[in-house]
C-alpha positions in Angstrom: 33.4 -16.5 6.0 31.0 -15.2 3.4 30.5 -12.0 5.3 34.3 -11.4 5.3 34.6 -12.1 1.5 31.7 -9.8 0.6 32.9 -7.0 2.9 36.4 -7.1 1.3 35.0 -7.4 -2.2 32.7 -4.4 -1.8 35.4 -2.3 -0.1 37.9 -3.0 -2.9 35.2 -2.4 -5.5 34.5 1.0 -3.9 38.2 1.9 -4.3 38.1 0.6 -7.9 40.5 -2.3 -7.3 38.1 -5.1 -8.0 35.9 -5.8 -11.0 32.2 -5.6 -10.3 31.8 -8.9 -12.1 33.9 -10.6 -9.4 31.8 -8.9 -6.6 28.6 -10.0 -8.2 30.0 -13.6 -8.4 30.7 -13.6 -4.7 27.3 -12.2 -4.0 25.7 -15.0 -6.1 27.7 -17.6 -4.3 26.4 -16.5 -0.9 22.9 -15.5 -2.1 21.2 -18.4 -0.4 22.5 -17.4 3.1 22.3 -13.6 2.8 19.6 -12.9 0.3 18.4 -9.6 1.9 22.0 -8.4 2.4 22.9 -9.4 -1.2 20.1 -7.3 -2.6 21.4 -4.2 -0.7 25.0 -4.9 -1.8 24.0 -5.5 -5.4 22.4 -2.0 -5.4 25.6 -0.4 -4.0 27.9 -2.4 -6.4 25.8 -1.4 -9.4 25.8 2.3 -8.5 29.5 2.3 -7.8 30.1 0.5 -11.2 28.1 3.2 -13.0 30.2 5.9 -11.2 33.5 4.3 -12.5 32.1 4.3 -16.0 
């Protein structure tokens, strides 16, 4: 379930449909289960957020 939510959130963020704050919120919710994956996704979300700005 968390995997699906994060995958959708990151995909939508890449297309600029979703606010990075919401993506980070989903990552924080699932951080306990997926800490290594979360770190990787946080890096990609931050870099994509900088590109949109």
